[in-house]
C-alpha positions as a printed NumPy array, in Angstrom:
array([[-29.64 ,  17.79 ,   4.381],
       [-32.242,  20.152,   4.846],
       [-33.627,  21.337,   0.774],
       [-32.713,  24.59 ,   1.427],
       [-29.556,  23.827,   1.452],
       [-29.586,  21.589,  -1.094],
       [-30.769,  24.068,  -2.783],
       [-28.127,  27.198,  -2.223],
       [-25.357,  24.261,  -3.113],
       [-26.402,  23.492,  -6.107],
       [-27.904,  26.727,  -7.146],
       [-24.126,  28.163,  -6.888],
       [-22.451,  25.036,  -8.03 ],
       [-24.214,  25.576, -11.979],
       [-23.365,  29.197, -11.16 ],
       [-19.388,  28.26 , -11.219],
       [-20.117,  25.529, -14.4  ],
       [-21.546,  28.325, -16.679],
       [-18.731,  31.097, -15.598],
       [-16.328,  28.098, -16.096],
       [-17.996,  27.869, -19.472],
       [-17.996,  31.194, -20.901],
       [-14.314,  31.709, -19.415],
       [-13.558,  28.635, -21.733],
       [-14.888,  29.516, -24.983],
       [-13.721,  33.232, -24.498],
       [ -9.816,  31.95 , -24.031],
       [ -9.533,  29.813, -26.917],
       [ -6.505,  30.262, -29.022],
       [ -7.742,  31.928, -32.608],
       [ -4.831,  33.635, -34.018],
       [ -3.87 ,  31.757, -37.056],
       [  0.257,  31.108, -37.852],
       [  1.604,  33.743, -40.016],
       [  4.426,  32.192, -42.138],
       [  4.117,  28.752, -42.181],
       [  7.653,  26.553, -43.688],
       [  8.282,  22.671, -44.188],
       [ 11.425,  21.39 , -44.796],
       [ 11.759,  17.656, -44.976],
       [ 15.397,  17.046, -45.694],
       [ 14.506,  12.748, -44.98 ],
       [ 11.327,  12.871, -47.084],
       [  9.434,  11.546, -44.486],
       [  6.566,  13.873, -44.398],
       [  3.539,  15.647, -47.085],
       [  4.606,  18.834, -47.005],
       [  1.416,  20.327, -48.879],
       [ -0.306,  18.768, -45.871],
       [  1.238,  19.301, -43.506],
       [  1.321,  23.049, -44.43 ],
       [ -2.72 ,  23.18 , -44.891],
       [ -2.664,  21.12 , -40.757],
       [ -0.407,  23.324, -39.163],
       [ -2.198,  26.426, -40.942],
       [ -5.148,  25.528, -39.534],
       [ -3.866,  25.681, -36.005],
       [ -5.252,  28.515, -34.036],
       [ -2.372,  30.114, -31.659],
       [ -3.015,  32.471, -28.47 ],
       [ -0.497,  35.291, -30.656],
       [  0.672,  36.475, -34.126],
       [  3.533,  33.059, -34.676],
       [  5.405,  31.704, -37.728],
       [  6.081,  28.314, -37.524],
       [  8.971,  26.666, -39.163],
       [  9.285,  22.653, -39.285],
       [ 12.857,  20.887, -40.084],
       [ 12.69 ,  17.27 , -40.526],
       [ 16.299,  15.286, -41.148],
       [ 17.728,  12.328, -40.827],
       [ 19.254,  11.592, -37.757],
       [ 21.851,   9.433, -35.465],
       [ 21.262,   8.524, -32.121],
       [ 24.111,  10.499, -31.183],
       [ 23.185,  13.649, -32.688],
       [ 22.785,  16.862, -30.728],
       [ 19.392,  18.084, -32.199],
       [ 19.584,  21.393, -30.651],
       [ 23.132,  21.564, -32.688],
       [ 22.227,  20.55 , -35.711],
       [ 18.96 ,  22.695, -35.259],
       [ 20.787,  26.295, -34.759],
       [ 23.15 ,  24.43 , -37.692],
       [ 20.585,  24.325, -39.773],
       [ 18.887,  27.768, -39.357],
       [ 22.623,  29.618, -39.762],
       [ 23.067,  28.007, -43.032],
       [ 19.58 ,  27.866, -44.655],
       [ 17.204,  30.702, -42.809],
       [ 19.45 ,  33.206, -40.964],
       [ 16.438,  34.763, -40.546],
       [ 15.027,  32.438, -38.131],
       [ 17.599,  33.881, -35.327],
       [ 17.881,  37.118, -33.609],
       [ 21.553,  36.332, -31.202],
       [ 22.116,  35.37 , -29.262],
       [ 18.05 ,  34.266, -29.57 ],
       [ 15.677,  33.28 , -31.909],
       [ 13.84 ,  35.475, -33.466],
       [ 10.308,  36.798, -31.314],
       [  7.441,  34.885, -33.138],
       [  9.169,  31.791, -34.203],
       [  8.433,  28.132, -33.074],
       [ 10.593,  25.897, -34.748],
       [  9.791,  22.711, -34.728],
       [ 12.493,  19.669, -35.781],
       [ 12.093,  16.021, -36.372],
       [ 15.158,  13.871, -35.83 ],
       [ 14.13 ,   9.935, -37.37 ],
       [ 16.856,   7.421, -36.555],
       [ 15.032,   4.318, -37.165],
       [ 11.551,   5.289, -39.114],
       [ 10.551,   1.548, -38.711],
       [ 10.653,   1.277, -35.291],
       [  9.682,   5.009, -34.922],
       [ 12.505,   5.772, -33.284],
       [ 14.677,   9.358, -33.089],
       [ 14.347,  13.051, -30.97 ],
       [ 11.731,  16.062, -31.047],
       [ 12.989,  19.24 , -30.411],
       [ 11.083,  22.329, -30.285],
       [ 12.1  ,  26.095, -30.016],
       [ 10.908,  29.118, -29.38 ],
       [ 11.118,  33.003, -29.675],
       [ 11.779,  34.306, -26.266],
       [  8.226,  35.997, -26.505],
       [  7.247,  32.617, -26.682],
       [  8.928,  30.381, -24.127],
       [  6.675,  28.304, -22.305],
       [  8.979,  27.102, -19.724],
       [ 10.772,  23.661, -19.676],
       [  8.159,  21.827, -17.967],
       [  5.932,  23.396, -20.94 ],
       [  8.77 ,  22.488, -23.726],
       [  8.429,  18.465, -22.429],
       [  4.363,  18.457, -22.701],
       [  4.457,  19.626, -25.923],
       [  7.25 ,  17.343, -27.166],
       [  5.76 ,  14.329, -25.583],
       [  1.689,  14.902, -27.274],
       [  3.613,  13.79 , -30.02 ],
       [  4.944,  10.578, -29.403],
       [  2.432,   8.262, -29.193],
       [  2.364,   9.307, -33.224],
       [  6.195,   9.375, -33.723],
       [  6.738,   5.878, -32.475],
       [  4.228,   4.392, -34.485],
       [  5.653,   6.42 , -37.589],
       [  2.916,   8.667, -38.401],
       [  4.738,  11.999, -38.864],
       [  2.687,  14.435, -40.092],
       [  0.192,  13.557, -37.55 ],
       [  2.826,  14.135, -34.668],
       [  4.037,  17.528, -35.576],
       [  0.254,  18.863, -35.858],
       [  0.113,  17.314, -32.485],
       [  3.048,  19.159, -31.054],
       [  2.371,  22.008, -32.844],
       [ -1.313,  22.091, -31.422],
       [  0.207,  21.714, -28.02 ],
       [  2.535,  24.686, -28.409],
       [ -0.438,  26.322, -29.722],
       [ -2.359,  26.24 , -26.339],
       [  1.217,  26.889, -24.334],
       [  3.191,  29.316, -25.678],
       [  2.193,  32.901, -24.767],
       [ -1.109,  31.364, -22.638],
       [ -2.453,  34.037, -20.564],
       [ -2.672,  33.28 , -17.036],
       [ -6.878,  33.358, -17.105],
       [ -6.41 ,  30.916, -19.717],
       [ -4.509,  28.247, -17.866],
       [ -6.738,  24.832, -17.319],
       [ -5.71 ,  25.768, -13.795],
       [ -8.411,  28.954, -14.159],
       [-10.752,  27.807, -16.77 ],
       [-11.285,  24.198, -15.264],
       [ -9.499,  22.88 , -12.509],
       [-10.171,  26.174, -10.486],
       [-14.024,  25.91 , -10.947],
       [-13.649,  21.588, -10.448],
       [-12.326,  22.563,  -7.048],
       [-14.887,  24.76 ,  -6.365],
       [-17.474,  22.682,  -7.417],
       [-15.821,  19.821,  -5.583],
       [-16.114,  21.767,  -2.35 ],
       [-19.316,  23.003,  -2.642],
       [-20.381,  19.147,  -2.903],
       [-18.117,  18.27 ,  -0.257],
       [-19.988,  20.659,   2.263],
       [-22.925,  19.434,   1.31 ],
       [-21.757,  15.546,   2.548],
       [-19.781,  17.417,   5.164],
       [-22.656,  19.117,   6.491],
       [-24.819,  15.983,   6.494],
       [-22.05 ,  13.74 ,   8.043],
       [-20.918,  16.425,  11.296],
       [-25.132,  16.466,  12.008],
       [-25.133,  12.892,  11.712],
       [-22.566,  12.322,  13.804],
       [-23.664,  14.602,  16.465],
       [-27.137,  12.928,  16.61 ],
       [-25.519,   9.475,  16.866],
       [-22.974,  11.004,  19.464],
       [-26.12 ,  12.503,  21.123],
       [-28.193,   9.561,  20.883],
       [-26.036,   7.63 ,  22.114],
       [-25.04 ,   9.275,  25.445],
       [-28.585,   9.621,  25.992],
       [-29.26 ,   5.841,  26.187],
       [-25.824,   5.06 ,  28.43 ],
       [-26.672,   7.793,  31.404],
       [-30.371,   6.352,  31.55 ],
       [-30.62 ,   5.381,  35.071],
       [-27.786,   7.317,  36.006],
       [-29.555,   9.538,  39.107],
       [-30.172,   5.664,  40.243],
       [-26.324,   4.868,  39.441],
       [-25.115,   7.764,  41.669],
       [-26.808,   7.02 ,  44.236],
       [-25.543,   3.508,  44.265],
       [-22.374,   4.29 ,  44.261],
       [-21.994,   6.444,  47.291],
       [-23.543,   3.078,  49.137],
       [-20.069,   1.3  ,  48.415],
       [-18.153,   1.031,  51.591],
       [-14.076,   2.32 ,  51.879],
       [-11.788,  -0.245,  49.68 ],
       [ -8.742,   0.616,  47.57 ],
       [-11.292,   0.069,  44.441],
       [-14.588,   1.69 ,  45.736],
       [-12.737,   4.637,  46.485],
       [-11.542,   4.574,  42.614],
       [-14.923,   3.933,  41.691],
       [-16.246,   6.681,  43.501],
       [-13.857,   9.006,  41.699],
       [-14.938,   7.907,  38.254],
       [-18.553,   8.558,  39.145],
       [-18.245,  11.761,  40.557],
       [-15.399,  12.562,  37.172],
       [-18.38 ,  11.216,  34.917],
       [-21.443,  13.139,  36.58 ],
       [-19.533,  16.316,  36.103],
       [-18.927,  14.601,  32.9  ],
       [-22.48 ,  14.669,  31.61 ],
       [-22.922,  18.4  ,  32.75 ],
       [-20.575,  19.348,  30.184],
       [-21.386,  16.866,  27.105],
       [-25.226,  18.757,  27.897],
       [-23.949,  21.799,  27.266],
       [-21.869,  20.898,  24.085],
       [-24.726,  18.671,  22.816],
       [-26.964,  21.591,  23.027],
       [-24.355,  24.035,  21.646],
       [-23.442,  21.992,  17.941],
       [-27.542,  21.564,  17.504],
       [-27.86 ,  25.14 ,  17.61 ],
       [-25.464,  25.725,  15.261],
       [-26.54 ,  27.201,  11.637],
       [-26.443,  24.925,   8.717],
       [-23.235,  26.933,   7.113],
       [-21.174,  26.208,   9.983],
       [-21.766,  22.783,  10.071],
       [-19.546,  22.729,   7.001],
       [-16.388,  25.005,   8.663],
       [-13.685,  22.52 ,   9.944],
       [-14.23 ,  23.955,  13.527],
       [-17.019,  22.428,  13.766],
       [-16.569,  19.103,  11.977],
       [-13.055,  19.048,  14.548],
       [-15.959,  19.494,  17.659],
       [-17.868,  17.208,  16.202],
       [-15.399,  14.256,  16.501],
       [-14.408,  15.088,  19.874],
       [-17.84 ,  15.238,  21.026],
       [-18.467,  12.437,  19.374],
       [-14.878,  10.905,  21.013],
       [-15.924,  11.972,  24.629],
       [-19.013,  10.625,  24.554],
       [-17.53 ,   7.211,  23.433],
       [-15.144,   7.994,  26.673],
       [-17.865,   8.84 ,  29.28 ],
       [-19.748,   5.758,  28.047],
       [-16.487,   3.524,  29.425],
       [-15.875,   5.24 ,  31.978],
       [-19.768,   4.853,  33.18 ],
       [-19.506,   0.909,  32.073],
       [-16.496,   0.698,  34.442],
       [-18.884,   2.132,  36.536],
       [-21.693,  -0.402,  36.172],
       [-19.519,  -3.699,  36.194],
       [-17.822,  -2.333,  39.74 ],
       [-20.977,  -1.721,  41.213],
       [-22.327,  -5.613,  40.132],
       [-19.427,  -7.298,  41.931],
       [-19.384,  -5.237,  44.742],
       [-23.482,  -5.459,  45.089],
       [-23.098,  -9.555,  43.584],
       [-25.819,  -8.143,  41.712],
       [-27.641, -10.806,  39.299],
       [-24.822, -10.931,  36.015],
       [-21.981, -10.882,  38.237],
       [-20.751, -13.852,  36.987],
       [-20.255, -12.576,  33.304],
       [-18.765,  -9.262,  34.476],
       [-15.999, -11.212,  36.69 ],
       [-15.654, -14.249,  33.82 ],
       [-14.926, -10.931,  31.724],
       [-12.321,  -8.91 ,  34.011],
       [-10.423, -12.731,  34.07 ],
       [-10.679, -12.957,  30.262],
       [ -8.856,  -9.879,  29.377],
       [ -5.772, -10.572,  30.989],
       [ -6.307, -15.188,  30.049],
       [ -5.966, -13.864,  26.245],
       [ -2.482, -11.354,  26.935],
       [ -1.218, -14.726,  28.242],
       [ -2.128, -17.064,  25.493],
       [ -0.497, -14.139,  23.389],
       [  2.721, -15.064,  25.271],
       [  2.191, -18.178,  25.577],
       [  1.955, -18.215,  20.853],
       [  2.324, -15.272,  19.09 ],
       [  5.379, -16.122,  16.891],
       [  6.602, -12.791,  18.398],
       [  7.875, -14.322,  21.513],
       [  7.946, -17.847,  20.558],
       [ 10.599, -16.844,  18.481],
       [ 12.918, -14.991,  20.223],
       [ 15.118, -16.623,  22.767],
       [ 15.745, -14.818,  25.774],
       [ 16.404, -14.824,  30.266],
       [ 13.75 , -12.341,  30.077],
       [ 11.491, -14.302,  27.21 ],
       [ 11.72 , -17.534,  28.662],
       [ 10.674, -15.54 ,  31.972],
       [  7.814, -13.956,  30.071],
       [  6.653, -17.322,  29.06 ],
       [  6.915, -19.291,  32.688],
       [  5.137, -16.114,  33.714],
       [  2.738, -16.592,  31.901],
       [  1.86 , -20.317,  32.885],
       [  2.084, -19.659,  36.471],
       [ -0.134, -16.203,  35.996],
       [ -2.697, -18.848,  34.72 ],
       [ -2.342, -21.132,  37.738],
       [ -2.893, -18.345,  39.591],
       [ -5.998, -16.515,  37.514],
       [ -7.471, -20.78 ,  38.243],
       [ -7.05 , -20.52 ,  41.611],
       [ -8.421, -16.821,  42.007],
       [-11.706, -17.345,  39.743],
       [-12.874, -21.17 ,  41.823],
       [-12.465, -18.943,  45.359],
       [-14.483, -16.242,  44.089],
       [-17.024, -18.866,  42.63 ],
       [-16.904, -21.416,  45.498],
       [-16.976, -18.31 ,  48.264],
       [-19.926, -16.886,  46.089],
       [-22.539, -17.003,  48.786],
       [-20.718, -15.564,  51.568],
       [-19.203, -12.691,  49.32 ],
       [-18.876,  -8.671,  50.365],
       [-18.065,  -6.078,  49.19 ],
       [-14.586,  -6.591,  50.729],
       [-13.454,  -9.275,  49.043],
       [-14.865,  -7.723,  45.867],
       [-11.761,  -5.097,  46.368],
       [ -9.764,  -8.244,  47.6  ],
       [ -9.889,  -9.818,  44.457],
       [ -9.903,  -7.027,  42.284],
       [ -6.486,  -5.841,  43.712],
       [ -5.157,  -9.138,  43.362],
       [ -5.884,  -9.349,  39.486],
       [ -4.518,  -5.844,  39.015],
       [ -1.343,  -6.974,  40.733],
       [ -1.364,  -9.744,  37.989],
       [ -1.884,  -7.563,  35.609],
       [  1.564,  -5.703,  36.736],
       [  3.645,  -8.016,  36.963],
       [  3.115,  -8.844,  33.126],
       [  3.582,  -6.113,  32.051],
       [  6.549,  -5.695,  33.476],
       [  8.067,  -8.753,  32.656],
       [  6.632,  -8.043,  29.227],
       [  8.799,  -4.532,  29.158],
       [ 11.763,  -6.982,  30.208],
       [ 11.192,  -8.818,  27.015],
       [ 11.155,  -5.841,  25.283],
       [ 14.453,  -4.613,  25.788],
       [ 15.901,  -7.791,  25.867],
       [ 15.148,  -8.179,  22.357],
       [ 15.926,  -5.045,  20.839],
       [ 12.803,  -4.759,  18.76 ],
       [ 12.457,  -0.513,  19.21 ],
       [ 16.277,  -0.445,  18.055],
       [ 17.136,   0.144,  14.314],
       [ 15.469,   1.768,  11.658],
       [ 12.612,  -0.876,  11.455],
       [ 12.232,  -0.82 ,  15.276],
       [ 11.971,   3.144,  14.872],
       [  8.874,   1.777,  13.085],
       [  7.941,  -0.709,  15.538],
       [  7.997,   1.44 ,  18.499],
       [  6.101,   4.387,  17.325],
       [  3.194,   1.802,  16.104],
       [  3.091,   0.339,  19.597],
       [  2.853,   3.106,  21.087],
       [ -0.146,   4.004,  18.842],
       [ -1.498,   0.607,  19.858],
       [ -1.354,   1.489,  23.692],
       [ -2.777,   4.982,  23.462],
       [ -5.346,   3.927,  21.068],
       [ -6.154,   1.179,  23.334],
       [ -9.88 ,   0.667,  25.938],
       [ -8.818,  -1.759,  28.359],
       [-12.403,  -3.909,  28.819],
       [-11.799,  -4.461,  32.658],
       [-12.145,  -2.805,  35.079],
       [ -8.392,  -3.835,  36.619],
       [ -7.336,  -2.441,  33.225],
       [ -9.089,   0.604,  33.508],
       [ -7.711,   1.686,  36.789],
       [ -4.148,   0.346,  36.311],
       [ -2.367,   1.004,  32.924],
       [  0.812,  -0.867,  31.906],
       [  2.842,   0.383,  30.316],
       [  3.434,  -1.889,  27.978],
       [  1.169,  -5.755,  27.698],
       [  2.003,  -8.484,  25.019],
       [ -1.328,  -7.352,  22.821],
       [  0.044,  -4.117,  22.399],
       [  3.377,  -4.663,  21.657],
       [  2.15 ,  -7.628,  18.794],
       [ -0.285,  -5.285,  17.291],
       [  2.65 ,  -2.8  ,  16.841],
       [  5.547,  -4.954,  15.814],
       [  3.05 ,  -5.807,  12.485],
       [  1.369,  -2.939,  12.068],
       [  5.463,  -1.217,  12.631],
       [  7.058,  -3.581,   9.876],
       [  4.464,  -3.855,   7.463],
       [  4.865,   0.185,   7.608],
       [  9.078,   0.044,   7.407],
       [  8.492,  -2.569,   4.676],
       [  5.673,  -0.512,   2.984],
       [  8.904,   2.676,   3.182],
       [ 10.984,   0.763,   1.306],
       [  9.08 ,   0.42 ,  -1.56 ],
       [  9.954,   3.191,  -4.249],
       [  8.013,   3.733,  -7.847],
       [  9.761,   4.843, -11.016],
       [  8.912,   6.164, -13.594],
       [ 10.663,   6.447, -16.942],
       [ 10.609,   8.901, -20.114],
       [ 12.409,  10.087, -22.798],
       [ 15.538,  11.66 , -22.022],
       [ 15.688,  16.188, -22.357],
       [ 18.536,  17.688, -24.121],
       [ 19.617,  21.208, -23.357],
       [ 21.939,  23.372, -24.658],
       [ 23.107,  23.818, -27.853],
       [ 26.737,  22.296, -28.408],
       [ 30.188,  23.04 , -28.607],
       [ 29.655,  24.712, -31.958],
       [ 26.686,  26.985, -30.689],
       [ 28.999,  30.137, -30.049],
       [ 26.918,  31.23 , -27.304],
       [ 23.542,  31.109, -28.287],
       [ 21.188,  31.081, -25.599],
       [ 18.005,  30.765, -27.375],
       [ 14.903,  29.122, -26.199],
       [ 13.919,  25.43 , -26.457],
       [ 15.285,  21.098, -26.332],
       [ 14.966,  17.865, -27.702],
       [ 14.071,  14.663, -26.202],
       [ 13.852,  11.022, -27.296],
       [ 10.611,   8.923, -28.697]])
């Protein structure tokens, strides 16, 4: 990025962070609890110390805190036991059929003190009820301390979590005071990175465009002198369409380079830069086909390498048929025919190669046209036999098959042919694409079968058979 862009984005980030810090300070809980009551029937906590620690907590509103500690059994419904305790010992905590407004009631039911096992319950006045997900977070706040037999600390941690979540204004939530500002800062950082990345991608594509079009006028003039033939006509058509695309690419390059730095960060511009880069790559591939073809037709220096590259593309496909487990591990008439054809096609390629190189001194543009047509015929036969193998093997059937089919289709779409005949005579199915698609599809299928699992304390809601229609907020969970 340029210096002015860095300064503007940095200033915005600092302002957002400062505003978030001020908001976080102003919205922290500040109200001390009203009455604090601890009733320990199990002798597990220090009531005096616990009351002092609870009195030091700060809430968003006026809250009375009651703690009930008991010895329990695994089968206990702690919600029901807590309601019974309140009815019998502290009926003032109930405003039937709810808990009294302004109440936070914490029940610690210890089943095995030595092992740190039991249940924790949290109950709220209707004006303070934080919702089920918040209840879970409140109870989990003390889980580690409880499992370590730190009963006082665990209760204080539960009360602290409740203090932060109960009756919390929407603007005091972490989503507003921390997450949203953090997201904004990240977005500003991402915008800066995006600006630099987009500008770099545009410049890189423009550079490739300039390199690819060196001598393009001479190239187009040479195309017009190719004699008429099957491939000559195709090459001439590619050259003409490439020239039109070149004009469009120059206009798009200039348009993208003229955009302001702010617009470079917009999704539409990022997408446009990506399309421009891909168009340049496609255009470069088209010109390579034209140049390679002219080298063959004109018998220019380097024609042997170009011709060898045409053969190598098909030879690699044939090698895959003879060696890849996807084909060697299958059985069937279509598979046998495909493997047999691979051997036959290899011999035909050797014959054609010998013929072309042996007649090098007498080669004409017309003989080049014939040789390319023969290569395309071989490629077409290989594609047809690969499709027959696919139909016989039923690789695209079933759940696994759908993954393989999708991955193979993607391979065929994304594969850029490296040969002249591959460029003009694309087959709907080829061995290399099928192998790559099968490998990728099976990996994706196996990944889809893997499931992650998480475990946590079970949550109990409701107040049991003795609740008598009591509908107060709260729940309990195991630790």
